[in-house]
N, C-alpha and C positions, 0 to 999 in steps of 0.2 A: 247519593247516587254512586254505586260501586265503581263503574268504569271511569267516571270523572275523577273519583278519589284516587284510583290507582294511577291514572295518568298524571295527576298533580304530584303524587308521592314520587313517581319516577323522575319528573322534572326537578323536584327538590333534591333528590339524590344526585342527579346529574350536575346540578348547580354546586353541591358540596364537593363533588369530585373535581369539578373545574377549579374551584377555589384552592383545593389541595395542590393541584397541578401548577398553579401560578405563584404559590407562596414562596417556594425556594428561590426562583430567579429574582423576585422583588426583594427578598431578604438579603441575599448576597449583594445585590446592587446597593441597597440602602446602607449597608455597613461600611462601604468603601468609597462611594462616589462623592464628589464635591457637591455643594449646594448651589453653585452659580446657575442661574437660568440661562439656557442657550439662546442664541439670537433667533428672533422670529423671522429673520430674513432667510431667503432660500426658496426651495421648490414649494409650490403651492398645489393643493388638490382642489379641483373645481368640478362639481357635479352639475352645475347650471352655467348659463351665460352671464349670470349676475356676479361681478367681481366681489361684491360685498359678502357673498355666501362662500367664498373660498377660505381655506384655512391651511396652515403650514403642514407640510408632510411630516416634519419632526415636531412633536408636541412641545410647546413652549410653556413650561410651568411657572407659576408665580406663588406667592404665599397664600393665595386663595384657591379653593378647589375649582377646577374647570372640567367640563365634560370632555372625555376622550373619544374621538371618532374611531370607528373600527379599523379604518385604513391608515391611521396615523402611527408613526414609529415613536416609541417611548425611549427617552434617554434614561440612564440609570440614576438611582438616588432619589426616587419619588415616593411620596406617601399616596398610596392608591386605595380608593374605595370601590367596592363592587356591590351593586344592588342585586341580590339574588332573585328578586321578583321580576325586574325588568331587564336584567343583564347589562344595565348601563354602568360604565366605569367613569370615575372622576379621579383627578390627581392634582397634587400641589407639591411644592418643595418639601422635602422631608426634614423635620426638626428632631434630631435624636433625643434631645433632653425634654421634649414636650410630653406631658402626661395626657394620655387619651383615655377617658373613662369608658369609651365604647368598647375598649379591648379588655377591660377587667373581667377576669374569669373565663376568657375565651382562649382555647388552645391554638391560637394562630399567631404568626409573627406580627409585630407592631406595625409593619409597613403595609399591611392589608387590613382594611376594616370592612366587615360584612354588615350591610344595611338591610334589615328585614322590614322594608316599608315599601309603599307603592311607588314613591318617587322622592328624590332628595328635596329638602325644603326650598332650596334656591334654584330649582330647575327653571331655566328661562322659559317664558311663555312663547309659544309659537304664534305669530300674528296670523289673522285670517287670510287665506289665499296664498300663504307661503308654499313654495314647491315642496313636495314630499321628499324627505331625506331617505336615500336608499343606502342601507348599511353595507350592501355589497360593493357599491362604488363601481369603478371601471373594472371590467373583467380583464385580467392580465393574460397575455398570450404566454403559452409555455415556452421555455427556452428552446426546446426542440419540438417542432410540430410533428404530429403523426401523419405522414403523407398517406398512409394506408386509409386513414379516416376520410380524407378528401377524395381519394379515388373511389371509395365506397359510396360517398355522397353522389358523385357523378354517375356511378353505375345505377343507383336508385333512380335518378332523374332520367337517364337514358332508357330505362326499362318501364317508366311510368309517364313518359312525356305525353302531353295533350290528353291526359286522362286514360291513356292506354295502360294495360297491365300485362306484361309478358313475364311469365314465370320461367326461371332458368337457374342453373347451378350458380352462375355468376351473381345473380340477384340474391340468392340465399347467403352466399358468402359475404356479400356487401351488407346485408341486414345484420348478420352476426357481428361484423366489424363495428357497425354503428351502435348496436345494442350494448357492446362492451364498453364503449366510450361515452355513451349518452348521459351517464351519471355525472360526468365531469362538468363543472360549471362552464368552462370555456367551450368544450365541444357541444354541450347542450345548447349553448347560445348560437353556435354555428348552424346547428340543425334548425333552430327556431327562426333564424333570420333568413333561411333559404326557402322562400315561398313555394318554389317549384318542387323541392324535395318534400316539404310538408304536405303539399297536395297529393303527391305520389304515395306518401305513407298513409294518408287517410284513405286513399283509394284501395290500398292493400288491406287496411284494417276492415273496411266495410264491404269487401268483395264477397265474403261468406261463401268461399269455395268449398262445397261439401265433399267433392272428390279428394281434394288435398287434406281436408280435415279428417277423413276416414283413413287416408293412406299414411299419415305421419303422426307421431306423438305431438301433443299440444305444444310443448316447448320448442319443437323444431319447425313449427308452421310459420309461414310468412306473416299471417295476420297476428299471431302471438308476438313475433319479433317487432312488427310495426307498432303494436300497442305498447310494448315495453319501451321502445325508443321514444315515442311521443310522451308517455307519462314520465319517464325518467328525465327527459330533457327539461320539463317545466317544473318538476317537483323540487321545492326549496330552491328555485332558481328564478328569482324575480325578473332579472333582465330578459331571460328567455321567455317568460310568460308575457312580458310587455311586448316582445317582438312578435309573438303569436297574435296578440291582440291587434297589432298594427296591420296585419295581413288577413285577419280573421274573415272579414266580409268577402274578400276576393276568393279565399279558399272555400268558404261555405257555399258560394254561388256557383262554383265550378261543378262539372259533371265528369264522371268516370265512364269509360266506354262500356262497362258491363251493366250499366243501368241507365234508365232514361231520366231519372230525377236527380236533384242536386245532392251534394254532400251534406248539406244542412238537413235535408229530409232523411238521408241515410243515417246520420248520427243521432238525430232526435226521435224520429218516428219508429226506427227499428230497435229502440232501446227496450221497449216493453215486450214481454212474452206474447206469442201468438194466442189468439182466442181458442177455446176448446178445452174440454176436461182432460184430454190426453193428446199426446203428440208422439208419433213413432220416432221422430228425430229430436225429441226434446233435449237429450244430452248434448247434441250438437248446438242446438239453439242456446242452451244454458252457457256453453263455452263462448259462443259469439257475444252474448250479452255480458259475460264476465270481462271480455276484452274491452268492450265499450265502456263499462263501468270503471275500469282501471284508468282509461284516458280521461273520462269525465271527472274522476276524483281530483286530478291535478288541474284540469282546465277551469273547473268551476270556482277555483280560488280567484279568478279574474272577475271583477264586478261586471264587466261588459259581457262576458260569456255566460256568467251566472244569470244576469237579467234576461238574456236571450233564451236561455234554457227555460226559465220560468214562463216567459211569454209564449213558448211553443209547447206548453203542456207537459214539461218535463217531470213535474211532481206527480202527475197522474201515471206516468210510466213507472216511476219509482214505487208508487203505491201498488201498482199491478204486480211488480216483482215481489213485494212484501206479501201479497195475497196469493201468490202462486204456490200450491202445495207440492209436495214431493221432495224426497231426499236430495235429488240432484240440484234442486233450487235452494237448499239450505244455506250454503255459503254465499249465494247471490243475495238472498234475503238479508243476511247479516251485513254484507258489504253495502247494500243500498241503505240500510238503517244507519250505518255509521256515516255515510255521506250526508244524509239529511241532518243528523245530529251535529257533525263537525262543521257543517257549512252554515246552518241556520239557527241552531238551538243552544249549543254548548259553548259559551264564551270562554270557558277554561282552556279550550283548545283552539281559540281564535275565531269562533263563529261571530258573524256580524248580526246582532240582534235587530229585530224590527223589519227585516226583509221578508221573511215568511215564518209563520202564517200571518195574514192580515185580516182574514175573514173570521167571523165568530162561528162557534160550533152550530152545526145544523141539527135538526130534529132527527130522531131515529128513523122515522117514517121516510124521510128524504134520502137516507143513506142506505136503505135496505137494498139487497141485490135486485137488479133490474130497473131501479129508479134512475132517471136521467142525471141526478146529482150525486150518484153513489160514489164517484171517484173525486168529487170536488174537495177542496182544501178543508172545508168544514166537516168532512166525514172521517178524517184520519183517526180521531179518538174512537169513533164507533167501530172501525175495523180493528184497531189495535187492541181494544178490549175483548175482541173475539178470538185473538190468537191463543190457541190452547196446546200447541205442540211444545213439549218440554224442551226440545232443542232450541226453540226460539224464545224461551222465557227470559233470558238475560237481556237481549237487545230489545225485546218488545216492552218489557217493564221500564227499562231505562228510557227508551224513546217516548213512551206514553207519559212518563213523569215529566220529562223535559217539555214535551209539547203542551201539556196542561199548564205548566208554569209560564210559558211564553205566549199562549193563546190570548188574543184580545178578548176581554170579558171573562178572564180565567176564573173569576169568583163564582160564575154561574154554575149551578148544579145540573146534572142530567141523570136520568135513569139509565142503568146498564142496558145494553142492547140485547134483544133475544138471540139465542144461539141459532145459527143457521149454517147450512153446508156451504163451504166456500167453493 
């Protein structure tokens, strides 16, 4: 599969680059530092309330390899191993006279060993029910906080309090400020932990103000900035995603003054394109759905939000995007296909297998246009086999191949569907 192969190759190149970056510090430290093991006493790092799960802030090496936690400080003079598949590092006291066959023929310093295996042979087994280890650990506050960020957060809350949405120059400036800093782990977490601000951002995102959309460029619009803030805050930021999970039910049950239904309905039900062969405002609708997809792409990494999305027919909405013709929908189709692949089908990029699909393939007659089951999970192959737009060829072939390999009863054969007008 071409896209998965490219992603795997890029990850391998990144790993090699990372190894090159860490070789020099370890090499210089190994040549000059003493071999004594530092004391294990001192400051501890604790991610849970269980004292047995705490570990020293400064790594305490022995003559045996031990796993290095990401937030531990390393003393000089260590023999370090890096697993390029898992990213896990292990270390022990360095013995300069020791011969290490793993380094023979490798153009790397002897203080770094590259392990190209799934896991080290002595990786400790994690007991059932143990709390999940968070590699991020506690998010540290910056030495100098950006006061403009917190003023901007208060401005958003004052302009969207109680579900109200008041557009102003002050709000636009505040959204610009938050968007600029939302990529940072600390400030992303501050946004995610503020339930009132999050509710306000979701109200702005789902407002679908056509007048503003027509009057301003996409990147200057309030809904675009709200989408970017939410998606940036939770992307690659597990503490922020956990914080959103904690307040998710309250946020989704809330209402915004510009609509009579809940945010849950607005986020899920308005994800699919409107019915009809053509829409005079389909470019606007495509932009609105683009912003929803960007937010969904980050939030759906949460098992809680992912399961809720599935329960509310989210896959039917994504399939409808894939089946909507027209050039304006081309990037939306590709984005929707990638979300499905990365979330449910492609384990190379972190998909959790076995969540979707769970049903077997349906017959062609059940999936034909106009049938009540035509958008069910069992009809995805039927529709993907009918994609004939050359611009969609790459994502459609990749998605179809993955889907067939993950489908329950994948060995069953089926006749190709008849071509029909979408």
